[in-house]
C-alpha positions as CSV (number, residue, x, y, z in Angstrom):
1,M,62.6,44.2,44.1
2,E,59.7,43.1,46.2
3,Y,57.7,46.2,45.3
4,Y,58.1,45.4,41.7
5,K,55.1,43.1,41.8
6,S,52.8,45.9,43.0
7,I,53.4,48.0,39.9
8,K,50.5,47.4,37.4
9,T,51.6,49.6,34.5
10,P,54.0,47.8,32.1
11,A,55.9,51.0,31.3
12,L,56.5,51.7,35.0
13,R,57.6,48.1,35.5
14,R,60.1,48.5,32.7
15,I,61.4,51.7,34.1
16,Y,61.6,50.1,37.6
17,R,63.7,47.2,36.2
18,V,66.0,49.6,34.3
19,I,66.6,51.8,37.3
20,I,67.4,48.8,39.5
21,A,69.8,47.4,36.9
22,V,71.6,50.8,36.6
23,Q,71.7,51.2,40.4
24,R,73.1,47.7,41.0
25,F,75.6,48.1,38.2
26,I,77.0,51.4,39.5
27,C,77.0,50.1,43.1
28,Y,78.9,46.9,42.1
29,I,81.4,48.9,40.0
30,C,82.1,51.3,42.8
31,A,82.1,48.7,45.5
32,I,84.7,46.7,43.6
33,A,86.8,49.7,42.4
34,L,87.1,51.4,45.8
35,P,89.0,48.6,47.7
36,L,91.1,47.8,44.6
37,I,92.2,51.4,44.3
38,I,92.9,51.6,48.0
39,T,94.9,48.3,47.9
40,Y,96.8,49.6,44.9
41,Q,97.7,52.8,46.7
42,V,98.8,50.9,49.9
43,I,101.0,48.7,47.8
44,L,102.6,51.6,46.0
45,R,103.0,53.8,49.1
46,Y,104.1,51.3,51.7
47,I,105.7,48.4,49.9
48,L,107.2,50.0,46.8
49,K,107.7,53.4,48.4
50,A,106.3,55.2,45.3
51,P,103.1,56.9,46.1
52,L,100.9,57.8,43.1
53,M,99.5,61.3,43.1
54,G,95.7,61.6,42.5
55,I,94.5,58.4,43.9
56,E,92.5,60.1,46.6
57,E,91.0,62.4,44.0
58,L,89.9,59.4,41.9
59,L,88.4,57.8,45.0
60,T,86.1,60.7,45.6
61,F,84.3,60.1,42.3
62,F,83.6,56.4,43.2
63,I,82.6,57.4,46.8
64,I,80.0,60.0,45.7
65,W,78.5,57.7,43.2
66,L,78.3,54.8,45.7
67,Y,76.8,57.2,48.3
68,M,74.1,58.5,46.0
69,M,73.3,55.1,44.5
70,G,73.2,53.7,48.0
71,G,70.6,56.3,48.9
72,S,68.5,55.3,45.9
73,V,68.8,51.6,46.8
74,A,67.6,52.5,50.3
75,S,64.6,54.3,48.7
76,E,63.9,51.3,46.5
77,K,64.0,48.9,49.5
78,R,62.2,51.4,51.7
79,S,64.9,51.1,54.4
80,H,65.8,54.7,55.0
81,I,66.6,55.6,58.6
82,E,63.6,57.1,60.2
83,C,62.5,58.1,63.7
84,G,59.1,56.3,64.2
85,I,58.1,57.9,67.4
86,L,54.6,58.8,66.2
87,T,54.0,55.3,65.0
88,L,54.2,54.1,68.6
89,Y,51.2,56.2,69.5
90,I,49.0,55.5,66.5
91,K,46.7,52.6,67.3
92,K,44.1,52.6,64.6
93,E,44.9,50.9,61.3
94,K,43.2,53.6,59.2
95,T,45.2,56.4,61.0
96,M,48.4,54.5,60.4
97,K,47.7,54.2,56.7
98,I,46.9,57.9,56.4
99,F,50.1,58.7,58.4
100,K,52.2,56.5,56.0
101,L,50.6,58.2,53.0
102,F,51.4,61.7,54.3
103,K,54.9,60.6,55.2
104,A,55.4,59.4,51.6
105,L,53.8,62.5,50.2
106,F,56.2,64.8,52.2
107,S,59.1,62.6,51.2
108,F,58.1,62.9,47.6
109,I,57.7,66.7,47.8
110,I,61.1,67.2,49.5
111,C,62.8,64.8,47.1
112,A,61.2,66.7,44.1
113,W,62.5,70.0,45.6
114,L,66.0,68.6,46.1
115,T,65.9,67.1,42.6
116,R,65.1,70.5,41.2
117,W,68.1,72.0,42.9
118,A,70.3,69.1,41.8
119,F,69.2,69.6,38.2
120,W,70.2,73.3,38.4
121,F,73.6,72.2,39.8
122,F,73.8,69.5,37.0
123,Q,73.3,72.2,34.4
124,Y,75.7,74.5,36.0
125,S,78.4,71.8,36.3
126,F,77.9,70.8,32.7
127,K,78.1,74.4,31.5
128,L,81.2,75.2,33.6
129,W,83.0,71.9,33.0
130,K,85.4,72.2,35.8
131,T,88.2,69.6,36.1
132,S,89.9,68.0,39.1
133,D,93.2,69.4,40.2
134,I,95.6,66.6,39.6
135,L,94.0,64.1,37.2
136,R,92.0,66.7,35.2
137,I,88.9,64.5,35.4
138,P,85.7,66.5,34.6
139,M,84.0,67.3,37.9
140,F,80.7,66.8,36.1
141,L,81.3,63.1,36.3
142,G,81.1,63.1,40.0
143,E,78.7,66.0,40.5
144,S,76.1,64.5,38.1
145,S,75.6,61.6,40.6
146,M,73.5,63.9,42.8
147,F,71.0,64.6,40.1
148,I,70.8,61.0,38.9
149,G,70.6,59.5,42.4
150,L,67.8,62.0,43.3
151,I,65.9,61.2,40.1
152,F,66.0,57.5,41.2
153,M,64.9,58.4,44.7
154,L,62.1,60.5,43.3
155,F,60.8,57.6,41.2
156,F,60.8,55.3,44.2
157,A,59.2,57.9,46.4
158,A,56.4,58.1,43.8
159,V,56.0,54.3,43.7
160,E,55.8,54.2,47.5
161,M,53.2,57.0,47.6
162,I,51.1,55.2,44.9
163,D,51.3,52.0,47.0
164,Y,50.1,53.8,50.1
165,I,47.3,55.5,48.2
166,R,46.2,52.1,46.9
167,D,46.4,50.5,50.4
168,L,44.3,53.3,51.9
169,I,41.7,53.0,49.1
170,I,41.5,49.2,49.5
171,F,41.2,49.6,53.3
172,L,38.4,52.2,53.0
173,Q,36.5,50.1,50.4
174,E,36.7,47.0,52.7
175,G,35.5,49.1,55.6
176,K,32.4,50.1,53.7
177,R,31.5,46.5,53.0
178,L,31.8,45.5,56.7
């Protein structure tokens, strides 16, 4: 939420807040549901000796949603795993700002490309409307998480890229004044 302050446009600020609220809600629901379902299964299987069929199938829906929303939370917090070997060799501040901008640009392009593929899969899944084997849950409910999570990641990649562009412009303007 610390990057929220850098957004100047009221509409983007509102979208940012809505996305974060949706992310957090889905993460909380999944993070609470997963251990409860597992505990329920353990009690049924090992204490009552009456395993319930389909619990593992149900868990996969919560797991995929938690995974994709976790990725979008990492995008929002800018805490993705990265290998910063080049940053060790970059000494100039201007070069570092340009490097961060290009890194954000490449992330945005790759995320846009993946989002496009996820949208095609989203449409295909909706049209086909497959169901799970045991519980007959529509697979669309789990498969749609990829598209929604990538949409969120794309938004945060755009915000990050805009921040780096703004930082570079400010740096270059300050350099001309010196």
